[in-house]
C-alpha positions as CSV (number, residue, x, y, z in Angstrom):
1,M,0.0,0.0,0.0
2,N,1.1,3.5,-0.8
3,L,-1.1,5.3,1.7
4,K,-1.0,9.0,2.4
5,V,-4.3,9.6,4.3
6,I,-5.8,7.6,7.1
7,A,-9.5,8.7,7.8
8,F,-11.4,7.8,10.9
9,D,-15.1,7.8,11.5
10,A,-15.9,9.6,14.7
11,D,-19.1,8.2,16.4
12,D,-18.6,4.7,17.8
13,T,-15.2,4.5,16.2
14,L,-13.3,7.1,18.3
15,F,-15.9,7.7,21.0
16,V,-19.3,6.3,22.2
17,N,-22.4,7.7,20.4
18,E,-25.2,5.2,19.5
19,P,-25.9,4.0,23.1
20,Y,-26.8,7.7,24.0
21,F,-29.3,7.8,21.1
22,Q,-30.8,4.5,22.2
23,E,-31.2,5.9,25.8
24,V,-33.2,8.8,24.3
25,E,-35.3,6.4,22.2
26,Q,-36.1,4.5,25.3
27,K,-37.3,7.7,27.0
28,F,-39.3,8.6,23.9
29,C,-41.0,5.2,24.0
30,I,-41.9,5.7,27.7
31,L,-43.1,9.2,27.0
32,M,-45.4,8.0,24.2
33,S,-46.4,4.6,25.6
34,D,-50.1,5.5,25.7
35,Y,-50.2,5.5,21.9
36,L,-48.3,2.5,20.7
37,S,-46.1,-0.4,21.7
38,K,-42.4,0.1,22.2
39,Q,-41.8,-1.7,18.9
40,G,-44.4,0.4,17.1
41,L,-43.0,3.6,18.4
42,S,-39.4,2.7,17.5
43,Q,-40.5,1.8,14.0
44,E,-42.4,5.0,13.5
45,L,-39.4,7.0,14.7
46,L,-37.0,5.3,12.4
47,I,-39.3,5.8,9.4
48,T,-39.6,9.5,10.2
49,E,-35.8,9.8,10.7
50,V,-34.9,8.1,7.5
51,G,-37.5,10.1,5.6
52,N,-36.0,13.4,6.8
53,L,-32.4,12.6,6.1
54,N,-32.5,14.5,2.8
55,L,-33.9,17.6,4.6
56,Y,-32.0,17.6,7.9
57,G,-29.0,15.4,7.3
58,Y,-27.5,13.4,10.1
59,G,-27.1,14.5,13.7
60,I,-28.8,15.3,16.9
61,K,-30.8,18.3,15.7
62,G,-32.4,16.5,12.9
63,Y,-33.1,13.5,15.2
64,I,-35.0,15.7,17.7
65,L,-37.0,17.4,14.9
66,S,-37.9,13.9,13.6
67,M,-38.8,12.8,17.1
68,I,-41.2,15.7,17.5
69,E,-42.7,15.0,14.1
70,A,-43.1,11.3,14.9
71,A,-44.8,12.2,18.2
72,M,-47.3,14.5,16.4
73,K,-48.1,11.8,13.8
74,I,-48.5,9.0,16.4
75,S,-50.8,11.2,18.5
76,N,-52.7,12.6,15.6
77,N,-51.5,16.0,16.6
78,T,-52.7,15.8,20.2
79,I,-49.5,15.8,22.1
80,S,-49.1,18.6,24.7
81,I,-46.5,21.4,24.8
82,E,-45.0,19.6,27.8
83,I,-44.2,16.5,25.8
84,I,-42.6,18.7,23.0
85,E,-40.5,20.5,25.7
86,K,-39.3,17.1,27.1
87,I,-38.2,16.0,23.6
88,I,-36.3,19.2,23.2
89,D,-34.6,18.7,26.6
90,Y,-33.6,15.2,25.4
91,G,-31.8,16.8,22.5
92,K,-30.0,19.3,24.7
93,D,-28.9,16.5,27.0
94,L,-27.6,14.6,23.9
95,L,-25.6,17.6,22.8
96,Q,-23.9,17.7,26.2
97,K,-23.1,14.1,26.8
98,P,-19.6,13.4,28.1
99,I,-17.0,12.1,25.6
100,E,-16.1,8.5,26.3
101,L,-13.1,7.4,24.2
102,L,-13.1,3.8,23.0
103,E,-10.3,1.5,24.0
104,G,-6.9,2.1,22.4
105,V,-8.0,5.2,20.4
106,E,-5.5,7.7,21.7
107,E,-2.6,5.2,21.7
108,T,-3.3,4.3,18.1
109,L,-3.5,7.9,17.0
110,A,-0.3,8.7,18.8
111,Q,1.6,6.0,16.9
112,L,0.2,6.9,13.5
113,H,0.6,10.7,13.9
114,G,3.4,12.1,11.8
115,K,3.6,9.0,9.7
116,Y,0.3,9.7,7.8
117,K,-2.0,12.6,7.3
118,L,-4.8,11.8,9.8
119,I,-8.3,13.1,9.3
120,V,-11.8,12.6,10.7
121,A,-14.4,11.8,8.1
122,T,-17.8,11.6,9.7
123,K,-21.5,12.4,9.2
124,G,-23.5,14.6,11.5
125,D,-24.0,18.2,12.5
126,L,-20.8,20.4,11.9
127,K,-21.0,22.3,15.2
128,D,-21.7,19.2,17.3
129,Q,-18.9,17.1,15.7
130,Q,-16.4,19.9,16.1
131,S,-17.4,20.2,19.7
132,K,-17.1,16.5,20.4
133,L,-13.7,16.3,18.8
134,H,-12.5,19.3,20.8
135,R,-13.8,17.9,24.1
136,S,-12.3,14.5,23.3
137,G,-8.8,16.0,23.5
138,L,-7.9,14.2,20.2
139,G,-8.0,17.3,17.9
140,H,-4.3,17.8,17.7
141,Y,-3.8,14.4,16.1
142,F,-5.8,15.3,13.0
143,H,-5.0,17.4,10.0
144,H,-8.7,18.4,9.8
145,I,-12.2,17.2,10.4
146,E,-14.4,16.5,7.4
147,V,-18.1,16.5,8.3
148,M,-19.8,14.9,5.3
149,S,-23.5,15.3,4.3
150,D,-23.5,11.6,3.4
151,K,-21.1,8.8,2.9
152,Q,-21.9,7.6,-0.7
153,E,-19.3,6.9,-3.3
154,I,-19.7,10.4,-4.7
155,N,-19.0,12.0,-1.3
156,Y,-15.8,10.1,-1.0
157,I,-14.8,11.0,-4.5
158,H,-15.2,14.7,-3.6
159,L,-13.2,14.1,-0.4
160,L,-10.3,12.5,-2.4
161,N,-10.3,15.4,-4.8
162,R,-10.0,17.9,-2.0
163,L,-7.2,15.9,-0.5
164,E,-5.6,15.7,-3.9
165,I,-4.9,12.0,-3.6
166,G,-5.9,8.8,-5.5
167,P,-8.2,6.1,-4.0
168,N,-5.2,3.8,-3.6
169,E,-3.7,6.4,-1.2
170,F,-6.8,6.5,1.1
171,F,-7.5,4.3,4.1
172,M,-10.8,4.5,6.0
173,I,-11.4,3.1,9.5
174,G,-15.0,2.9,10.9
175,N,-17.7,1.0,12.6
176,S,-20.3,1.1,9.7
177,L,-20.1,-1.3,6.8
178,K,-22.7,0.7,4.9
179,S,-21.0,4.1,5.3
180,D,-17.3,3.5,6.1
181,V,-16.6,0.4,4.1
182,L,-18.7,-0.3,1.0
183,P,-18.4,3.2,-0.7
184,V,-14.7,3.4,0.0
185,L,-14.1,0.0,-1.6
186,G,-16.4,1.1,-4.4
187,V,-14.1,4.0,-5.4
188,G,-10.9,1.9,-5.0
189,G,-9.7,2.7,-1.5
190,Y,-8.9,0.6,1.5
191,A,-11.2,0.1,4.5
192,V,-11.2,-1.5,7.9
193,H,-14.3,-2.3,9.9
194,I,-14.3,-2.2,13.7
195,P,-17.6,-3.6,14.9
196,F,-19.3,-1.7,17.7
197,H,-21.7,-3.6,20.0
198,T,-24.7,-1.6,18.8
199,T,-25.5,-0.1,15.4
200,W,-28.3,2.2,14.2
201,A,-30.7,0.2,12.1
202,H,-30.2,2.4,9.1
203,E,-26.5,1.6,9.0
204,K,-26.9,-2.2,8.9
205,I,-26.4,-4.4,5.8
206,D,-27.5,-7.9,5.3
207,H,-24.6,-9.4,3.4
208,K,-21.0,-10.2,3.9
209,I,-18.1,-8.3,2.3
210,E,-15.3,-10.0,0.6
211,H,-12.7,-7.7,-1.0
212,V,-8.9,-7.6,-1.3
213,N,-8.8,-4.1,0.2
214,F,-11.0,-4.9,3.2
215,R,-10.6,-6.4,6.6
216,T,-12.3,-6.5,10.0
217,V,-10.5,-6.1,13.3
218,E,-11.7,-6.4,16.9
219,K,-10.3,-3.1,18.2
220,I,-8.7,0.0,16.7
221,S,-5.2,-0.8,17.8
222,D,-5.3,-3.9,15.6
223,V,-4.7,-1.6,12.6
224,L,-1.2,-0.8,13.7
225,P,0.7,-3.9,12.6
226,F,-0.2,-3.5,9.0
227,L,-0.1,0.3,8.9
228,L,3.3,0.5,10.6
229,S,5.0,-2.5,9.0
């Protein structure tokens, strides 16, 4: 490999994220339990979220707007102002969650720093992702943070063009096969999957990946032997 850039997804690759969203979803299901079952509420919320991605993009603010919309739909527009206020408070709490680094992250970045150009390539809200990276204490390891509107092949092509590198010089590390692996392999780059114990339903795929440029590791430090050899 003739790598120049190592890109890291942020949420659930560098630090914990999805479990916080699941905590809020549980609160939402309790809040709206008079209207539907937990399964029904979760399904309606997911449908609303995915339907709004083209409008709001990824991130907490879009999630909370979708939660309010789902609550209105589920209740046939009868929910109280108090419920809407609680949902907004859930969002504010999410935005202020403490940063919990995953095992081996800082040690791995420290060993790769200076040997490659390191970047963060993540989806979400720009202000929120910048804040999380700043609060994580990891910012100094990265050349820059790239908050992407989506992670399709075309988005990675645009990123490669901005970095002025070829696909064979790009290496992506992340927890999502759908967003961090498949599109990178599709444009000719290298990708490593680090499974996280919980994944948003929209990010799941139902087939295995076999590709010469792909591998799965158990933890982030497992990338060091083949990146430093």
